[in-house]
Structure formats: C-alpha cells, structure tokens
C-alpha positions as CSV (number, residue, x, y, z in Angstrom):
1,M,137.1,63.7,12.7
2,R,137.6,67.5,13.0
3,A,134.0,68.0,13.8
4,Q,134.3,65.9,17.0
5,P,136.1,68.7,19.0
6,W,133.5,71.4,18.1
7,A,130.8,68.9,19.0
8,F,132.5,68.3,22.4
9,L,132.9,72.1,22.9
10,L,129.4,73.0,21.9
11,I,128.0,70.2,24.4
12,G,130.4,71.4,27.2
13,F,129.3,75.1,26.6
14,L,125.6,74.2,26.6
15,A,125.9,72.1,29.8
16,G,127.7,74.8,31.6
17,F,125.4,77.4,30.5
18,G,122.4,75.4,31.7
19,A,124.0,74.8,35.1
20,L,124.9,78.7,35.4
21,Y,121.2,79.5,34.3
22,T,119.8,77.1,36.9
23,W,122.1,78.3,39.7
24,T,121.1,82.0,39.2
25,K,117.3,81.2,38.9
26,K,117.5,79.6,42.2
27,R,119.2,82.7,43.7
28,A,116.6,85.4,42.2
29,P,113.6,86.3,44.2
30,D,110.2,84.6,43.0
31,V,108.0,87.6,43.3
32,V,108.5,89.1,39.9
33,R,105.1,90.7,39.4
34,T,105.9,93.6,42.0
35,I,107.0,96.8,40.2
36,P,107.4,100.1,42.0
37,L,104.1,102.1,42.0
38,P,103.8,104.9,39.2
39,V,104.8,108.4,40.0
40,D,101.0,109.6,40.1
41,E,97.7,108.0,39.3
42,R,97.8,109.5,35.7
43,S,100.8,107.1,34.9
44,V,100.7,104.4,32.6
45,P,101.4,100.8,34.0
46,A,104.8,99.3,33.3
47,G,104.7,97.2,30.3
48,S,102.5,99.5,28.3
49,S,103.5,102.1,25.9
50,A,104.3,105.6,27.2
51,P,101.6,108.3,26.9
52,P,102.0,110.7,24.3
53,V,104.0,114.0,25.2
54,D,102.5,117.4,24.6
55,M,105.6,119.1,23.4
56,A,103.9,122.6,23.6
57,R,103.4,122.0,27.6
58,V,106.9,120.9,27.6
59,Q,108.2,124.0,25.9
60,Q,105.8,126.1,28.1
61,L,107.4,124.4,31.2
62,Q,111.0,125.0,30.0
63,T,110.2,128.7,29.7
64,E,108.8,128.8,33.1
65,I,112.1,127.5,34.5
66,K,114.0,130.0,32.4
67,N,111.9,132.9,33.6
68,K,111.4,131.6,37.2
69,P,114.3,129.3,38.2
70,K,112.8,128.7,41.5
71,N,109.5,127.1,39.9
72,V,109.3,123.7,41.7
73,E,106.1,122.8,40.2
74,A,107.5,123.1,36.8
75,F,110.6,121.0,37.6
76,V,108.1,118.4,39.0
77,E,106.0,118.5,36.0
78,L,109.1,118.0,33.9
79,G,110.3,115.2,35.9
80,N,106.8,113.4,35.8
81,I,106.6,113.7,32.0
82,H,110.1,112.3,31.7
83,F,109.2,109.5,34.1
84,E,106.2,108.7,32.0
85,Q,108.4,108.4,28.8
86,K,110.6,105.8,30.9
87,N,113.4,108.9,30.4
88,Y,114.6,108.1,34.1
89,R,117.8,109.8,33.9
90,E,116.1,113.1,32.8
91,A,113.4,112.6,35.3
92,I,116.2,112.1,38.2
93,G,117.8,115.6,37.1
94,F,114.4,117.5,37.2
95,Y,113.4,115.8,40.7
96,T,116.7,116.6,42.1
97,K,116.4,120.2,41.1
98,A,112.9,120.4,42.7
99,L,114.3,118.9,46.0
100,E,117.2,121.5,46.1
101,L,114.3,124.2,46.2
102,R,112.0,121.9,48.5
103,P,113.9,119.3,50.1
104,S,110.8,118.4,52.4
105,N,108.6,117.3,49.5
106,V,108.3,113.4,50.3
107,S,106.3,112.8,47.1
108,V,109.2,114.2,45.0
109,R,111.7,112.4,46.9
110,T,110.1,109.1,46.5
111,D,109.7,109.7,42.7
112,L,113.1,110.4,42.6
113,A,113.9,107.2,44.4
114,T,111.7,105.2,41.8
115,A,113.4,106.8,38.9
116,M,116.7,105.7,40.6
117,F,115.5,102.1,41.2
118,Y,114.7,102.0,37.2
119,E,118.0,103.1,36.5
120,N,119.4,100.1,38.8
121,R,121.0,102.7,41.4
122,F,119.7,100.8,44.1
123,D,121.8,102.3,46.9
124,D,120.9,105.5,45.9
125,A,117.2,104.8,45.8
126,I,117.4,103.3,49.4
127,A,119.2,106.3,50.6
128,Q,116.0,108.6,49.0
129,F,113.5,106.5,50.4
130,K,114.9,106.2,53.6
131,K,114.9,110.1,53.6
132,S,111.3,110.0,52.7
133,L,110.4,107.6,55.6
134,E,112.2,109.7,57.8
135,M,109.8,112.5,57.1
136,D,106.7,110.5,56.7
137,P,107.2,107.0,58.2
138,K,103.5,105.7,57.1
139,N,104.0,107.0,53.4
140,P,102.5,104.1,51.4
141,R,104.4,104.6,48.1
142,A,107.6,104.9,49.9
143,L,107.0,101.8,52.0
144,F,105.8,99.6,48.8
145,N,108.6,101.0,46.6
146,M,111.3,100.4,49.3
147,G,110.0,97.1,49.6
148,V,110.5,96.4,45.8
149,T,113.8,98.0,45.6
150,M,115.0,95.5,48.5
151,L,113.3,92.6,46.9
152,H,114.5,93.1,43.3
153,G,117.5,95.4,43.7
154,K,119.1,93.7,46.9
155,N,117.7,90.4,46.7
156,D,116.6,90.9,50.4
157,P,113.0,89.4,51.0
158,D,113.3,89.6,54.8
159,A,113.8,93.6,54.4
160,C,111.0,93.7,51.9
161,L,108.6,92.0,54.1
162,Q,109.4,94.5,57.0
163,Y,108.4,97.4,54.6
164,W,105.2,95.8,53.5
165,E,104.1,94.7,56.6
166,K,104.5,98.4,57.8
167,L,102.6,99.4,54.8
168,V,99.6,97.1,55.6
169,E,99.8,98.0,59.2
170,F,99.9,101.7,58.7
171,N,97.6,102.0,55.7
172,P,94.7,99.5,55.6
173,D,92.9,101.8,53.3
174,F,95.5,101.8,50.8
175,P,94.3,100.9,47.3
176,Q,96.8,98.2,46.6
177,V,96.8,96.8,50.0
178,E,95.2,93.5,48.8
179,F,97.9,93.1,46.3
180,V,100.4,93.7,49.0
181,R,98.9,91.3,51.3
182,E,99.0,88.6,48.5
183,Q,102.7,89.1,47.8
184,I,103.7,89.1,51.4
185,R,101.7,85.7,51.7
186,I,103.9,84.5,48.5
187,L,106.9,85.4,50.0
188,R,106.2,83.9,53.4
189,E,105.3,80.6,51.7
190,R,108.5,80.8,49.4
191,Q,110.7,81.4,52.4
192,K,109.0,78.5,54.4
193,G,109.7,76.2,51.3
194,R,113.4,77.1,51.4
195,G,113.9,77.2,54.9
C-alpha cells in the first residue's frame, strides 16, 4: 500500500517533465547547426578538440606585454590562443585590452563579441557586434555571428534573417555564403510552417 503514493508521484513527475520538455522544444529555434565562425582560419571547428598550446609562445607573448604594455598584436594573439582553447573569459580580457589600445579594430571587436556569445553574454555580444557593424557594415563575420547570436542567444529568427540576408547581399563571394543561404531557406520554411 505504501508504494502506491510513490508510484503516483513518480508518474506525475514524469508526465510534468515530459510536458515541460515538449513545450520548451517548441519554443527553441530549429536551426541548431549554426555556430559562430571561428576567430581565424587556423581555428579548430567547434566540437573538435582544441589544438595544442605552444607554452613557449605564450610565455614569450606575456613577456612582450610586460616589456611593451601597448603591444596590441601580443594581446590579440593571446586572446586567440585562449579562444581556441575555449577559455573564453580569458580571451575576452585580452581582446578588451587590445581594443583599449586600438578601438577601431573591427576584427578584434568581432572576436570579442564571439567570445562573449560563448560565455552566454548575449547582450554584451550584440553591443560589440553592433559597434563592429557601425565601423564596417558589410563585415561578413560580424553579420554572420550577429545572426547566430540573435537566433540562439535571443531566440529572434527575424533579426537573424535580417543580418544573414545582408551578409549574402554584401558578400556574394564569402566562403560560407551557400551555407548561409541554406540556413536562410530553412528558417523561412520553418517560419511559414508556424505562421
């Protein structure tokens, strides 16, 4: 007799969890394959293991920063190393220091925003992407990664489409343009299905 209340509680819990899971899945964006583009062409794709770190190079860069505290390139390279290792918080620190010295560097600002995305700092990432796009409105990495942030960080497929459509319009020779077109097509089909 005592097992019966526990059985009802367990069944109730499982039913509630199932309903919550189903409701949440319906709200989540469906285009899951899109991730921000890497910091540079040498970067390892998401999901694979990080490349080995050249500790001698890291020490050399740290020494350079101590001797020349305005060495933007050293800050950027350390930021890239940390980004590739998925140490996004540390990458953010190095990119921020580089931007304090050279605020007009669109590439570094886009890398900073991308690292912020991975730290789930979506509003901060959006603010940095917007600054990048103010300086270079056609920047393909900023447009693509802003779209990813709007889609996955803010669950706003309409805003995502705006950025991705600008990317395709302004950058027809962009290496990932066919992938972006396919993602746009998928998002549009899903919107029609829900509409």
